[in-house]
C-alpha positions, 0 to 999 in steps of 0.5 A: 836180861831186863832193864828197868826204865828209870823214872827217878831223874836219872839218865834215860835209857838210850833204847827209848828211841828204838821203843819209839820206833815200835810206837811209830809202826803202830801209829802208821797203821792208824794213819794208813787207815784214816784216809784209805776209806775216804778215797774208797767211799765213792767207789764203795758207794757206787758198787754197794749202792750206799746212800750219803747217810750210809757213807757217813756211817761207814766212816763214823761207825769206826770213829764212834766206837774208837771214841767210846772205848778209848777211856776204858782202853787207857785204863786196861793198859794202865792196869794190865800192861800198855805193851800187852794191850797195844799188841791186843789192839793191833790184833783186833784191828787186823781181825776187823780189816779181814772182816771188812775185806770179806763183807758183802753189803753196807751193813757188813762193812759198817760192822767191820769198821766198828770192830776196827774201831775197837782195835784203834781204841786200844792202839791210839791212847796206849801209844801216847801214854807210853811217851811220858815214861820214855821221854823227859819234857825236853824230848817229848815234843820231838817224840810227839812230832815223830808220832804225828809224822808217822800218822801223817806218813800213813795218810798219803800212803793209804790213798795212793796204795788204796787207789791203786788197789781199787783200780785193779781189784775189788773194793775189799782189797783196801782192807786187806792192805791193813793186814801186813801193816798191823802184823808189822806193828805187832812185831815191832811192839813185841821186840822193841817196846818196854812194858809199863803199867800202873796197877793202882789205876781205876777199874774199868766201869762197864756201865760208864763204858756203855753210857759213853758208847750209847750216848755218842752213838745216839748223838751221831745218829741224830746228826746224820739222820736230821738232814733227811728226816728233818731236824724236827722229826720225832726220831731225831729229837728222841735221839738227841734227847737220849744222847743228852740223858745218857751223857749227863748220866755218865758225867754224874756217875763219874763225879760220884765215883771214888776212882772215876774212869772218866777223870774229870779232875784232869779238866781242871788242869788248865794246860790239859783242858785248853790244849785238848780243846784246841786239838779237838777243834782241829780234828773237827775241821780236818775230819770234815774236810777229809770226808768231803774232799775225796768225793770232789776230787773223784766225782767232780774233777773226774779222777780215779781212786789212785789219782785222788790219792796222789792229789791229797799229797800236798796236804800231807806234805804240808803236815810233814813239814809242820810236824818236823818244824814244830819243836824249834818254833815252839822253843823260840816263840812259845806254844800259845803263839804257835798253836794260835798261828797254826789255827789261823793258817788252817782258817785261812786255808779253809776260807781260800778253799771255799772259793773253789768252783767247778772250773777251778782245776786242781792247781788251786786245790793243791795250793789250799791243801798245802796250806791246810797241812801246814796249819794242821801240823803247827796247831796239833803237835804243840797242842798234843804235847802241851796236853800230855805234859799236863798229865800226872805220870801215874794217870798217863793211860787214862789221861791220854785216853780222855785226850784222844776220846775228846779228839775223836768225838770232835772227829765224829761230830765233824764227819756227822755234822759237816757231812750232813750239811753237805748232803742237805745243801747238795740235795736242795740245790740239785736240779732234778726237773723232768726225772721220775720220782725214783730217779730223782730220789736216787740222784739226791742221795750223793754226787756219785749217785747223781752221776750214775743217774745222769749217765743212764739218762744221758743227761749232761744237765743233771751231771753239771747240776750235780757238780755245781751242787756238790761244790756249793755244799763243799763251800758251806762246809769249808766256811764252817771249818774256817769259823771253827778254826778262827774261834779255836785260834782266839781261845788259844791266843787268850787262854793257853799258857805262854811259857816258851819251851826253851825258857823252862827250867826243871823247876818250871815244868808242870808238877804233873810230870813228876816221876813216879815208881808206879809206872816203872817198866821193863824192856823185853829181854 
């Protein structure tokens, strides 16, 4: 027997919390994969001979595809069923993980990561787009917090389990661990999640999808290649120009469309635009930090992969605490104050982290990592909730897709830009005096490569220079993160709506959340 989800103001079905469990299982898969690769990158760089640029592509191939396909993924869910497409996304993610475990070189790993990005593009926006159908405004913040906590829980588990696998098996085992996680998510969605759809949603535009993917890909390629080739290199300038033309063409095409895939009118909603901007800047900071930190813990401090995963726990612990405490704090002080304060805390953590030296030891790192997690949780949870609350219910899929697309674009640019800043600073500061030209070039590729060259040459001086150069580059990255977080905090404090959640009445709730019958869903029998 099927039960229809009520969207006409009547009491919601109590089984909505079981449905949230299915979404949590899905998000756990993505959270798990977010950090497991970061911990594996130093090991993979050593065993596959990956350069700094190739390491960035192993991370960004996933993120770019993820960002480019979330908009059409959201529309596919609106049209054909969000549960159905969510299950399909988990299946694609599982297949990509299997390909990654069998890869034999860097290019194969990058291709597998791209396939995983396709699956993730279906999982993330559709998991979020179901929330407005399941929960009213009074419960949505708690639901968003639980999903954020699921992603956060996956983050520490990924490095810990992945580190153990790397210490006992080959690097491809970090992909195999995704298989049972994805299978669990598929089972939970099939058994627990209701089917929701909006048959009136716009059709997927193949040309707009291609413009998005190629435009973002060209932009990320230019940022990654610029430090090595030079910012004035014709290829780099050509990639920037191509990106500008492609993305401009995308915007112009979507503005003329009667039913656009990229619904720019959503950006006219102040609550959606500003909360999305805050969440995007937070992802810029966090993605860059998670890219540079594991290499510091592993290559500079000398921890193995498992130890590196354990040493990321303070940040995840802070994030879990903040995700759990966000709802009552927002109810008391209002979203604007909480988001702004969270971003200030994030900026302080990055500024404190920029004081790290080669001799600081792990205790100091654990301190600013804990503060980072708290700042991230208190800024991103209410920002995501505010953005979802500003979406019309009949555009939940496409709107969530736009929200997550912009977040992932911020993450991709964070990895590309901050990773390139780190690579350039490391290469410029590294002392390769006396090394043959080939060895000097290899040492400049990454801190892992520099330590391998130092070990072969028996040069303690080169190893010390590599550590100091990497910490110098990490300092610059963290300073940029601090500035970005402060700018985001200022914008949030000046522009975000400030109605405390506890003082809202049903009449004050954004009209965007008014119930519609187009999105009615059925529970599985």
